[in-house]
C-alpha positions in Angstrom: -102.0 62.5 -27.4 -101.9 64.9 -30.4 -101.5 63.7 -34.0 -97.9 63.2 -35.1 -96.5 62.8 -38.6 -93.6 60.4 -39.1 -91.6 60.0 -42.3 -88.9 57.5 -41.2 -89.2 53.7 -40.8 -86.8 53.5 -37.9 -88.6 56.2 -36.1 -92.1 54.7 -36.3 -90.7 51.3 -35.4 -89.2 52.7 -32.1 -92.5 54.4 -31.3 -94.5 51.3 -32.0 -92.1 49.2 -29.9 -92.7 51.5 -26.9 -96.5 51.2 -27.3 -96.2 47.5 -27.5 -94.1 47.4 -24.3 -97.0 49.3 -22.6 -99.4 46.6 -23.8 -101.2 48.9 -26.2 -103.0 47.5 -29.3 -102.3 49.0 -32.8 -104.7 49.4 -35.7 -103.4 50.4 -39.1 -105.3 52.0 -42.0 -103.2 51.9 -45.2 -104.1 54.8 -47.6 -102.7 56.8 -50.5 -103.9 60.0 -48.9 -106.4 62.5 -50.4 -108.6 61.4 -47.5 -112.4 61.5 -47.8 -115.4 60.3 -45.7 -114.8 56.7 -46.8 -111.3 56.8 -45.4 -112.6 58.6 -42.3 -115.0 55.6 -41.7 -112.0 53.3 -41.7 -110.0 55.5 -39.3 -113.0 55.8 -37.0 -113.4 52.0 -37.0 -109.6 51.6 -36.2 -109.9 54.1 -33.4 -112.8 52.2 -31.9 -111.0 48.8 -31.8 -107.4 49.7 -30.8 -105.5 51.9 -28.4 -103.4 53.5 -31.1 -104.5 54.3 -34.6 -101.9 54.6 -37.4 -102.6 55.6 -41.0 -100.1 55.4 -43.8 -100.2 58.1 -46.4 -98.1 56.9 -49.3 -98.8 57.0 -53.1 -97.2 53.7 -53.9 -95.5 53.8 -57.3 -95.2 50.1 -57.8 -99.0 49.5 -58.0 -99.5 51.9 -60.8 -99.3 50.5 -64.3 -97.7 52.4 -67.3 -100.0 55.2 -68.4 -101.9 55.4 -65.2 -102.3 58.5 -63.0 -99.3 58.2 -60.6 -97.9 61.6 -61.3 -101.2 63.4 -61.0 -102.6 61.4 -58.2 -103.7 64.0 -55.6 -101.3 64.6 -52.7 -103.0 66.6 -50.0 -101.1 65.8 -46.7 -102.0 69.1 -45.0 -105.7 68.5 -45.5 -105.2 64.8 -44.7 -103.9 65.8 -41.3 -107.1 67.6 -40.5 -109.3 64.7 -41.5 -107.1 62.2 -39.6 -107.1 64.2 -36.4 -110.9 64.5 -36.6 -111.1 60.7 -36.8 -108.9 60.1 -33.7 -105.8 59.1 -35.6 -102.6 59.1 -33.4 -99.9 58.7 -36.1 -99.6 59.4 -39.8 -96.8 57.5 -41.4 -95.9 59.4 -44.6 -92.7 58.0 -46.0 -91.0 59.1 -49.2 -90.6 56.7 -52.1 -86.9 56.4 -51.4 -87.6 55.6 -47.7 -89.9 52.7 -48.8 -87.8 51.6 -51.7 -84.2 52.7 -51.2 -82.2 53.4 -54.3 -84.7 51.6 -56.5 -83.8 51.9 -60.1 -86.4 49.7 -61.6 -89.3 47.6 -60.2 -87.8 44.3 -61.5 -85.0 44.8 -58.9 -87.5 44.6 -56.0 -88.5 41.4 -54.1 -92.3 41.3 -54.6 -95.3 39.6 -53.0 -97.2 38.0 -55.9 -100.8 36.7 -55.4 -102.1 33.7 -57.3 -102.5 34.3 -61.0 -106.0 32.9 -61.2 -107.2 35.5 -58.7 -105.5 38.4 -60.5 -106.3 37.6 -64.1 -109.8 38.7 -63.5 -111.5 42.0 -62.8 -109.1 44.8 -61.9 -106.1 42.6 -62.3 -106.8 41.7 -65.9 -106.4 45.3 -67.2 -103.9 46.4 -64.5 -101.3 43.7 -64.9 -99.0 43.7 -61.9 -101.1 46.1 -59.9 -101.9 43.6 -57.1 -98.2 42.6 -56.9 -97.5 46.2 -56.0 -100.4 46.3 -53.6 -99.5 43.2 -51.7 -95.8 44.1 -51.6 -96.5 47.6 -50.1 -99.1 46.2 -47.6 -96.6 43.5 -46.5 -94.0 46.2 -45.9 -96.4 48.3 -44.0 -97.4 45.3 -41.8 -93.7 44.6 -41.1 -93.0 48.2 -40.3 -96.0 49.0 -38.1 -96.7 45.5 -36.7 -100.4 46.2 -36.2 -102.8 44.0 -34.4 -105.6 45.1 -36.7 -105.8 46.5 -40.2 -108.9 48.2 -41.7 -109.7 47.9 -45.4 -112.7 49.2 -47.2 -115.0 46.9 -49.2 -115.0 49.2 -52.3 -111.7 47.7 -53.4 -113.3 44.3 -53.0 -110.7 42.3 -55.0 -107.9 43.9 -53.1 -109.6 43.1 -49.8 -110.0 39.4 -50.8 -106.4 39.1 -51.9 -105.0 40.8 -48.7 -107.1 38.5 -46.5 -105.7 35.5 -48.4 -102.2 36.8 -48.2 -102.4 37.2 -44.5 -103.8 33.7 -44.1 -101.3 32.1 -46.5 -98.2 33.8 -45.1 -99.2 33.6 -41.4 -99.1 37.3 -40.9 -100.3 38.1 -37.3 -102.8 40.8 -38.1 -106.6 40.7 -38.1 -108.1 42.2 -41.2 -111.2 44.2 -40.5 -113.7 44.6 -43.4 -115.3 48.1 -43.5 -118.4 48.9 -45.5 -118.3 50.8 -48.8 -119.3 54.4 -48.3 -121.3 56.4 -50.8 -122.0 60.0 -51.5 -125.6 61.0 -50.9 -126.3 60.6 -54.6 -125.2 56.9 -54.4 -121.8 57.4 -56.1 -119.1 55.3 -54.3 -116.6 57.6 -52.6 -113.2 57.8 -54.3 -110.2 60.1 -54.3 -110.6 60.1 -58.1 -114.1 61.5 -58.0 -112.6 65.0 -57.9 -111.3 64.5 -61.5 -115.0 64.3 -62.7 -116.7 67.3 -64.3 -120.3 68.0 -63.3 -121.5 66.3 -66.5 -119.2 63.3 -66.0 -120.4 63.0 -62.4 -124.0 62.7 -63.7 -122.8 59.9 -66.0 -120.9 58.2 -63.2 -124.0 58.0 -61.1 -125.4 55.4 -63.6 -122.7 53.0 -62.4 -124.2 52.7 -58.9 -127.7 52.9 -60.3 -126.9 49.9 -62.5 -125.7 47.9 -59.5 -128.8 48.9 -57.5 -131.0 47.8 -60.5 -129.2 44.5 -60.5 -129.9 44.0 -56.8 -133.6 44.8 -57.3 -133.7 42.3 -60.2 -132.1 39.7 -58.1 -134.6 40.3 -55.3 -137.5 39.5 -57.7 -135.9 36.2 -58.6 -133.5 36.7 -61.5 -130.4 34.6 -60.7 -128.8 34.1 -64.1 -125.9 36.5 -64.4 -126.2 37.0 -68.1 -129.7 38.5 -67.5 -128.3 40.6 -64.7 -125.6 41.8 -67.0 -128.3 43.0 -69.4 -129.9 44.9 -66.6 -126.6 46.7 -66.0 -126.3 47.7 -69.7 -129.9 49.0 -69.8 -129.2 51.4 -66.9 -125.6 52.5 -67.8 -125.1 55.8 -69.5 -123.8 55.6 -73.1 -121.0 58.0 -72.0 -119.7 55.3 -69.6 -117.2 52.8 -71.0 -117.7 49.5 -69.2 -114.4 47.7 -68.4 -116.0 44.7 -66.7 -119.1 43.6 -64.8 -118.2 40.4 -63.0 -120.1 38.0 -60.7 -117.9 36.0 -58.3 -118.6 33.7 -55.3 -117.8 35.7 -52.2 -115.9 32.8 -50.6 -113.8 31.6 -53.6 -113.8 34.6 -55.9 -114.6 32.2 -58.8 -117.0 33.3 -61.6 -120.6 32.2 -61.3 -123.3 31.9 -64.0 -126.1 31.4 -61.5 -126.3 33.0 -58.1 -126.9 30.3 -55.5 -124.6 31.6 -52.8 -123.3 34.9 -51.5 -122.1 36.7 -54.6 -120.1 39.8 -55.3 -121.2 41.9 -58.3 -118.3 44.1 -59.1 -117.9 46.8 -61.8 -115.2 48.9 -63.3 -115.9 51.6 -65.8 -114.4 54.8 -67.3 -116.1 58.1 -67.3 -113.9 60.4 -69.5 -110.4 59.7 -68.3 -111.5 58.6 -64.8 -111.6 54.9 -63.9 -114.1 54.1 -61.2 -114.9 50.8 -59.4 -117.9 49.8 -57.3 -119.7 46.7 -56.1 -122.7 45.2 -54.3 -123.2 42.0 -52.4 -126.0 39.7 -53.5 -127.2 37.6 -50.5 -129.1 34.4 -51.2 
């Protein structure tokens, strides 16, 4: 079948219902568009595990905090169609804001899905208060609309991935979450839709974010397990033009902070290069 773009909830529900009657499995890849090779890897994974691949292209206003880049976030649907078709996507669900949140005057009027405070008052959630409420709410809506059997999420947004997996388990949502590896540019920089905001000079500075993580991993391999020492390794390698927001070490199973690495650990970073906020992470395996 050729790629189709659907804007209405009722319409995509009818199409999915017909596919379900035929016994076809559905995989969903939620995105905000401006698709790159990282997104493409998620779509290709979805295409490989299900009969029908659906991606959402929706810049979700309720996950942006005041002063963030909602208005200037890149919207490139025509280019996204080309990328999606090349990855074997069958349906792009691209609703309007009013379609997803009819007649919404203010976010406080909306029923929200709110993850546990202790898991959001760290890392990205600490500086982006309410961000994950918006993420989990829109993802829940997408799961209810598309009714996927599988949903593919990238490991670059590692806190988001952990929270969505917990939400699905806690709320008994019948979808299998598929973890997909973080994808990097050849230089090592983690792929992000926001990378296009970077000037050439800023991109050079941004590369020290991933270089810092790689240095941490090498230090861990030679026996350094204390996170305070690994934090110093990061600072040594990070450009002075990069403003560190956080460098956090958390247990991969519990997402709780660790001072000494004795189990599988996520080392996650967020930093600003100019006006661009970037995130990245590595996994430290014992």
